[in-house]
NUGU-681283 format. One record per residue (C-alpha): residue number from 0; residue in one letter; y, z, x. Coordinates in steps of 0.05 Angstrom, whole numbers. Layout:
BEGIN
n = NUM, res = A, yy = Y, zz = Z, xx = X
...
//
This chain:
BEGIN
n = 0, res = M, yy = 573, zz = -344, xx = -590
n = 1, res = S, yy = 553, zz = -276, xx = -617
n = 2, res = T, yy = 501, zz = -267, xx = -671
n = 3, res = L, yy = 554, zz = -237, xx = -717
n = 4, res = L, yy = 590, zz = -303, xx = -723
n = 5, res = L, yy = 528, zz = -336, xx = -748
n = 6, res = D, yy = 509, zz = -283, xx = -800
n = 7, res = H, yy = 523, zz = -323, xx = -862
n = 8, res = E, yy = 504, zz = -268, xx = -910
n = 9, res = A, yy = 552, zz = -219, xx = -877
n = 10, res = L, yy = 608, zz = -271, xx = -883
n = 11, res = R, yy = 590, zz = -280, xx = -957
n = 12, res = E, yy = 593, zz = -205, xx = -969
n = 13, res = L, yy = 661, zz = -200, xx = -935
n = 14, res = A, yy = 687, zz = -258, xx = -977
n = 15, res = L, yy = 663, zz = -223, xx = -1040
n = 16, res = A, yy = 693, zz = -156, xx = -1022
n = 17, res = V, yy = 760, zz = -185, xx = -1005
n = 18, res = A, yy = 761, zz = -231, xx = -1066
n = 19, res = R, yy = 747, zz = -171, xx = -1111
n = 20, res = E, yy = 807, zz = -135, xx = -1083
n = 21, res = A, yy = 851, zz = -196, xx = -1091
n = 22, res = V, yy = 830, zz = -204, xx = -1164
n = 23, res = V, yy = 850, zz = -131, xx = -1177
n = 24, res = L, yy = 918, zz = -144, xx = -1145
n = 25, res = A, yy = 930, zz = -208, xx = -1185
n = 26, res = R, yy = 911, zz = -174, xx = -1250
n = 27, res = T, yy = 956, zz = -115, xx = -1236
n = 28, res = M, yy = 1015, zz = -160, xx = -1219
n = 29, res = R, yy = 1004, zz = -201, xx = -1282
n = 30, res = R, yy = 1009, zz = -138, xx = -1325
n = 31, res = G, yy = 1076, zz = -125, xx = -1292
n = 32, res = G, yy = 1102, zz = -194, xx = -1311
n = 33, res = I, yy = 1098, zz = -263, xx = -1278
n = 34, res = D, yy = 1149, zz = -283, xx = -1226
n = 35, res = V, yy = 1150, zz = -357, xx = -1211
n = 36, res = A, yy = 1169, zz = -358, xx = -1137
n = 37, res = D, yy = 1169, zz = -433, xx = -1122
n = 38, res = T, yy = 1143, zz = -502, xx = -1140
n = 39, res = K, yy = 1102, zz = -551, xx = -1100
n = 40, res = S, yy = 1087, zz = -623, xx = -1119
n = 41, res = S, yy = 1130, zz = -622, xx = -1182
n = 42, res = S, yy = 1170, zz = -575, xx = -1225
n = 43, res = T, yy = 1107, zz = -558, xx = -1265
n = 44, res = D, yy = 1064, zz = -543, xx = -1203
n = 45, res = V, yy = 1083, zz = -470, xx = -1194
n = 46, res = V, yy = 1072, zz = -415, xx = -1143
n = 47, res = T, yy = 1077, zz = -344, xx = -1168
n = 48, res = A, yy = 1093, zz = -281, xx = -1129
n = 49, res = A, yy = 1020, zz = -261, xx = -1142
n = 50, res = D, yy = 995, zz = -323, xx = -1106
n = 51, res = R, yy = 1033, zz = -302, xx = -1044
n = 52, res = A, yy = 1015, zz = -228, xx = -1049
n = 53, res = S, yy = 942, zz = -244, xx = -1060
n = 54, res = E, yy = 939, zz = -290, xx = -1000
n = 55, res = E, yy = 974, zz = -239, xx = -956
n = 56, res = L, yy = 924, zz = -186, xx = -977
n = 57, res = I, yy = 866, zz = -232, xx = -962
n = 58, res = R, yy = 892, zz = -249, xx = -893
n = 59, res = E, yy = 903, zz = -176, xx = -876
n = 60, res = R, yy = 834, zz = -154, xx = -899
n = 61, res = I, yy = 797, zz = -210, xx = -863
n = 62, res = L, yy = 835, zz = -203, xx = -798
n = 63, res = A, yy = 825, zz = -128, xx = -799
n = 64, res = V, yy = 749, zz = -140, xx = -796
n = 65, res = R, yy = 748, zz = -205, xx = -757
n = 66, res = P, yy = 813, zz = -211, xx = -716
n = 67, res = D, yy = 791, zz = -272, xx = -677
n = 68, res = D, yy = 778, zz = -316, xx = -738
n = 69, res = A, yy = 825, zz = -372, xx = -762
n = 70, res = I, yy = 852, zz = -375, xx = -833
n = 71, res = M, yy = 876, zz = -434, xx = -875
n = 72, res = G, yy = 909, zz = -414, xx = -940
n = 73, res = E, yy = 943, zz = -452, xx = -995
n = 74, res = E, yy = 1009, zz = -414, xx = -993
n = 75, res = G, yy = 1020, zz = -392, xx = -921
n = 76, res = A, yy = 1020, zz = -421, xx = -851
n = 77, res = D, yy = 952, zz = -430, xx = -817
n = 78, res = H, yy = 930, zz = -373, xx = -773
n = 79, res = P, yy = 896, zz = -397, xx = -709
n = 80, res = G, yy = 832, zz = -365, xx = -683
n = 81, res = T, yy = 784, zz = -368, xx = -625
n = 82, res = S, yy = 717, zz = -348, xx = -656
n = 83, res = G, yy = 696, zz = -415, xx = -685
n = 84, res = V, yy = 700, zz = -386, xx = -756
n = 85, res = R, yy = 756, zz = -407, xx = -803
n = 86, res = W, yy = 769, zz = -378, xx = -872
n = 87, res = I, yy = 794, zz = -425, xx = -926
n = 88, res = V, yy = 831, zz = -387, xx = -980
n = 89, res = D, yy = 858, zz = -402, xx = -1049
n = 90, res = P, yy = 891, zz = -337, xx = -1072
n = 91, res = I, yy = 895, zz = -361, xx = -1144
n = 92, res = D, yy = 861, zz = -426, xx = -1163
n = 93, res = G, yy = 887, zz = -444, xx = -1232
n = 94, res = T, yy = 957, zz = -415, xx = -1224
n = 95, res = V, yy = 983, zz = -447, xx = -1288
n = 96, res = N, yy = 926, zz = -415, xx = -1327
n = 97, res = Y, yy = 944, zz = -349, xx = -1295
n = 98, res = L, yy = 1017, zz = -360, xx = -1314
n = 99, res = Y, yy = 999, zz = -373, xx = -1388
n = 100, res = G, yy = 946, zz = -320, xx = -1394
n = 101, res = L, yy = 888, zz = -369, xx = -1400
n = 102, res = P, yy = 821, zz = -345, xx = -1375
n = 103, res = E, yy = 802, zz = -398, xx = -1323
n = 104, res = W, yy = 833, zz = -376, xx = -1257
n = 105, res = A, yy = 798, zz = -351, xx = -1195
n = 106, res = V, yy = 804, zz = -324, xx = -1125
n = 107, res = S, yy = 765, zz = -370, xx = -1077
n = 108, res = I, yy = 747, zz = -352, xx = -1005
n = 109, res = A, yy = 703, zz = -394, xx = -959
n = 110, res = A, yy = 680, zz = -384, xx = -888
n = 111, res = E, yy = 673, zz = -447, xx = -845
n = 112, res = H, yy = 636, zz = -447, xx = -778
n = 113, res = R, yy = 652, zz = -506, xx = -733
n = 114, res = G, yy = 668, zz = -552, xx = -792
n = 115, res = E, yy = 611, zz = -530, xx = -838
n = 116, res = I, yy = 621, zz = -484, xx = -898
n = 117, res = V, yy = 571, zz = -427, xx = -888
n = 118, res = A, yy = 593, zz = -374, xx = -938
n = 119, res = G, yy = 636, zz = -368, xx = -999
n = 120, res = A, yy = 657, zz = -329, xx = -1060
n = 121, res = V, yy = 692, zz = -350, xx = -1124
n = 122, res = I, yy = 711, zz = -296, xx = -1174
n = 123, res = N, yy = 738, zz = -311, xx = -1244
n = 124, res = G, yy = 799, zz = -267, xx = -1247
n = 125, res = T, yy = 795, zz = -256, xx = -1322
n = 126, res = S, yy = 721, zz = -245, xx = -1335
n = 127, res = G, yy = 703, zz = -218, xx = -1267
n = 128, res = V, yy = 644, zz = -266, xx = -1261
n = 129, res = E, yy = 626, zz = -273, xx = -1188
n = 130, res = Y, yy = 596, zz = -335, xx = -1156
n = 131, res = A, yy = 573, zz = -329, xx = -1084
n = 132, res = A, yy = 532, zz = -367, xx = -1032
n = 133, res = A, yy = 510, zz = -364, xx = -960
n = 134, res = R, yy = 483, zz = -426, xx = -926
n = 135, res = G, yy = 407, zz = -425, xx = -930
n = 136, res = S, yy = 405, zz = -365, xx = -976
n = 137, res = G, yy = 419, zz = -397, xx = -1044
n = 138, res = A, yy = 474, zz = -385, xx = -1095
n = 139, res = T, yy = 485, zz = -330, xx = -1145
n = 140, res = R, yy = 525, zz = -312, xx = -1207
n = 141, res = D, yy = 536, zz = -237, xx = -1212
n = 142, res = G, yy = 481, zz = -228, xx = -1161
n = 143, res = V, yy = 429, zz = -269, xx = -1200
n = 144, res = P, yy = 404, zz = -334, xx = -1169
n = 145, res = I, yy = 429, zz = -397, xx = -1203
n = 146, res = A, yy = 408, zz = -470, xx = -1204
n = 147, res = V, yy = 437, zz = -534, xx = -1231
n = 148, res = R, yy = 411, zz = -564, xx = -1296
n = 149, res = P, yy = 365, zz = -624, xx = -1291
n = 150, res = S, yy = 409, zz = -685, xx = -1302
n = 151, res = P, yy = 403, zz = -718, xx = -1371
n = 152, res = P, yy = 420, zz = -792, xx = -1379
n = 153, res = V, yy = 493, zz = -806, xx = -1361
n = 154, res = A, yy = 511, zz = -815, xx = -1434
n = 155, res = E, yy = 490, zz = -742, xx = -1447
n = 156, res = R, yy = 527, zz = -709, xx = -1389
n = 157, res = L, yy = 584, zz = -660, xx = -1397
n = 158, res = V, yy = 634, zz = -676, xx = -1342
n = 159, res = H, yy = 688, zz = -628, xx = -1316
n = 160, res = T, yy = 753, zz = -657, xx = -1289
n = 161, res = G, yy = 825, zz = -639, xx = -1273
n = 162, res = F, yy = 894, zz = -669, xx = -1265
n = 163, res = G, yy = 949, zz = -663, xx = -1214
n = 164, res = Y, yy = 1021, zz = -645, xx = -1230
n = 165, res = R, yy = 1057, zz = -708, xx = -1209
n = 166, res = A, yy = 1068, zz = -759, xx = -1264
n = 167, res = D, yy = 1046, zz = -819, xx = -1222
n = 168, res = V, yy = 982, zz = -783, xx = -1201
n = 169, res = R, yy = 967, zz = -764, xx = -1273
n = 170, res = T, yy = 975, zz = -836, xx = -1296
n = 171, res = H, yy = 919, zz = -859, xx = -1251
n = 172, res = Q, yy = 875, zz = -799, xx = -1265
n = 173, res = A, yy = 883, zz = -807, xx = -1340
n = 174, res = A, yy = 865, zz = -880, xx = -1338
n = 175, res = C, yy = 801, zz = -865, xx = -1299
n = 176, res = V, yy = 782, zz = -808, xx = -1346
n = 177, res = A, yy = 795, zz = -852, xx = -1407
n = 178, res = A, yy = 748, zz = -904, xx = -1378
n = 179, res = L, yy = 695, zz = -852, xx = -1362
n = 180, res = L, yy = 697, zz = -816, xx = -1430
n = 181, res = P, yy = 658, zz = -869, xx = -1470
n = 182, res = R, yy = 603, zz = -868, xx = -1417
n = 183, res = V, yy = 588, zz = -793, xx = -1420
n = 184, res = R, yy = 576, zz = -738, xx = -1471
n = 185, res = D, yy = 646, zz = -709, xx = -1464
n = 186, res = I, yy = 700, zz = -686, xx = -1415
n = 187, res = R, yy = 723, zz = -615, xx = -1402
n = 188, res = R, yy = 788, zz = -597, xx = -1367
n = 189, res = H, yy = 793, zz = -522, xx = -1353
n = 190, res = G, yy = 845, zz = -520, xx = -1298
n = 191, res = S, yy = 808, zz = -491, xx = -1237
n = 192, res = S, yy = 771, zz = -537, xx = -1189
n = 193, res = A, yy = 733, zz = -478, xx = -1160
n = 194, res = L, yy = 707, zz = -455, xx = -1227
n = 195, res = D, yy = 692, zz = -526, xx = -1250
n = 196, res = L, yy = 645, zz = -535, xx = -1191
n = 197, res = C, yy = 614, zz = -467, xx = -1204
n = 198, res = H, yy = 601, zz = -488, xx = -1276
n = 199, res = V, yy = 561, zz = -547, xx = -1250
n = 200, res = A, yy = 524, zz = -499, xx = -1204
n = 201, res = D, yy = 503, zz = -452, xx = -1260
n = 202, res = G, yy = 486, zz = -507, xx = -1309
n = 203, res = S, yy = 547, zz = -500, xx = -1355
n = 204, res = G, yy = 566, zz = -571, xx = -1336
n = 205, res = D, yy = 531, zz = -634, xx = -1312
n = 206, res = A, yy = 583, zz = -661, xx = -1262
n = 207, res = Y, yy = 653, zz = -655, xx = -1236
n = 208, res = V, yy = 703, zz = -707, xx = -1212
n = 209, res = E, yy = 776, zz = -703, xx = -1193
n = 210, res = E, yy = 819, zz = -741, xx = -1143
n = 211, res = G, yy = 867, zz = -698, xx = -1105
n = 212, res = P, yy = 842, zz = -626, xx = -1097
n = 213, res = R, yy = 852, zz = -595, xx = -1028
n = 214, res = P, yy = 801, zz = -558, xx = -985
n = 215, res = W, yy = 823, zz = -489, xx = -1010
n = 216, res = D, yy = 808, zz = -512, xx = -1081
n = 217, res = Y, yy = 736, zz = -532, xx = -1070
n = 218, res = S, yy = 708, zz = -504, xx = -1004
n = 219, res = A, yy = 675, zz = -441, xx = -1029
n = 220, res = A, yy = 651, zz = -473, xx = -1094
n = 221, res = S, yy = 623, zz = -533, xx = -1057
n = 222, res = L, yy = 574, zz = -486, xx = -1022
n = 223, res = V, yy = 557, zz = -451, xx = -1087
n = 224, res = L, yy = 540, zz = -519, xx = -1116
n = 225, res = T, yy = 498, zz = -545, xx = -1058
n = 226, res = E, yy = 460, zz = -480, xx = -1051
n = 227, res = A, yy = 445, zz = -484, xx = -1126
n = 228, res = G, yy = 412, zz = -552, xx = -1117
n = 229, res = G, yy = 472, zz = -598, xx = -1126
n = 230, res = R, yy = 507, zz = -649, xx = -1083
n = 231, res = F, yy = 580, zz = -649, xx = -1064
n = 232, res = G, yy = 625, zz = -701, xx = -1031
n = 233, res = V, yy = 697, zz = -718, xx = -1017
n = 234, res = L, yy = 697, zz = -794, xx = -1024
n = 235, res = P, yy = 746, zz = -852, xx = -1019
n = 236, res = G, yy = 782, zz = -859, xx = -1086
n = 237, res = R, yy = 833, zz = -909, xx = -1113
n = 238, res = L, yy = 893, zz = -865, xx = -1125
n = 239, res = H, yy = 929, zz = -892, xx = -1063
n = 240, res = E, yy = 928, zz = -962, xx = -1095
n = 241, res = S, yy = 981, zz = -939, xx = -1145
n = 242, res = V, yy = 1009, zz = -878, xx = -1108
n = 243, res = P, yy = 1022, zz = -902, xx = -1036
n = 244, res = D, yy = 1031, zz = -833, xx = -1006
n = 245, res = A, yy = 965, zz = -807, xx = -1035
n = 246, res = P, yy = 907, zz = -795, xx = -987
n = 247, res = T, yy = 852, zz = -848, xx = -985
n = 248, res = G, yy = 793, zz = -799, xx = -983
n = 249, res = A, yy = 805, zz = -745, xx = -1034
n = 250, res = L, yy = 758, zz = -760, xx = -1092
n = 251, res = V, yy = 721, zz = -694, xx = -1102
n = 252, res = V, yy = 653, zz = -703, xx = -1135
n = 253, res = G, yy = 598, zz = -653, xx = -1152
n = 254, res = A, yy = 533, zz = -663, xx = -1190
n = 255, res = P, yy = 460, zz = -641, xx = -1190
n = 256, res = A, yy = 423, zz = -678, xx = -1135
n = 257, res = D, yy = 378, zz = -715, xx = -1184
n = 258, res = G, yy = 438, zz = -744, xx = -1220
n = 259, res = W, yy = 482, zz = -760, xx = -1161
n = 260, res = E, yy = 471, zz = -835, xx = -1154
n = 261, res = T, yy = 476, zz = -850, xx = -1229
n = 262, res = F, yy = 539, zz = -808, xx = -1234
n = 263, res = L, yy = 570, zz = -848, xx = -1177
n = 264, res = E, yy = 553, zz = -912, xx = -1214
n = 265, res = A, yy = 590, zz = -885, xx = -1275
n = 266, res = L, yy = 650, zz = -867, xx = -1232
n = 267, res = S, yy = 650, zz = -936, xx = -1201
n = 268, res = G, yy = 652, zz = -968, xx = -1269
n = 269, res = A, yy = 709, zz = -923, xx = -1291
n = 270, res = G, yy = 752, zz = -940, xx = -1231
n = 271, res = F, yy = 748, zz = -875, xx = -1193
n = 272, res = L, yy = 714, zz = -900, xx = -1129
n = 273, res = A, yy = 748, zz = -944, xx = -1077
n = 274, res = R, yy = 725, zz = -1017, xx = -1079
n = 275, res = D, yy = 686, zz = -1014, xx = -1014
n = 276, res = E, yy = 647, zz = -955, xx = -1041
n = 277, res = R, yy = 625, zz = -997, xx = -1101
n = 278, res = E, yy = 599, zz = -1056, xx = -1061
//
């Protein structure tokens, strides 16, 4: 394996450069009008022409520099590779926000080496705020190092969350969030998993939980969070108990390391965690 494949900081810089270009493309396409190209899990879970164009640009730019790498994107077929590096891409995380002109949407690009996320970038497409991380080198916001906030008592924590677009999935998620709300300071729902995790990383949130996000939603941001002093996990949830075709291990959780265990206790009490995880 060549040294280049293990240069985490170089992978981070490539992720940032490509994400910047994809943000410019998405902004330009939005000024020209939004074209809803397709739907996914429901009629309200949309894909725009910009999602597809952004992902195609990202693929082209990465493969031009690293032709032997694999790519997994939200919108297109997986591209196989031989290098041991795989890029995990969300061309627009928060597509409904993008559709409505709301500010919380992002381009998210992560590099994974043999199953471990080693570099990543998340750029807010509206504000241009850039989150980035390389394994072992810390996390930054606009180039400035960031760190999680010390965890206050659970009752004083601001928790970020999100919801899926299927009615049966939302029913379960809403019940869990309703049970969690009296236990914490408040709940925030912005509409981008990647940015939610980055908010925890830079201290503008105390925790994040959502059952159902996919690897492209959280991979880059998970590294930003852990390099900023947080913990991240994809744990067994309870959604499959009421939604039989739901995955059993898709509860995405992020929190500062010092508040991890107490946050899991709160999630257990609110019905997020699978029963065997609470025993």
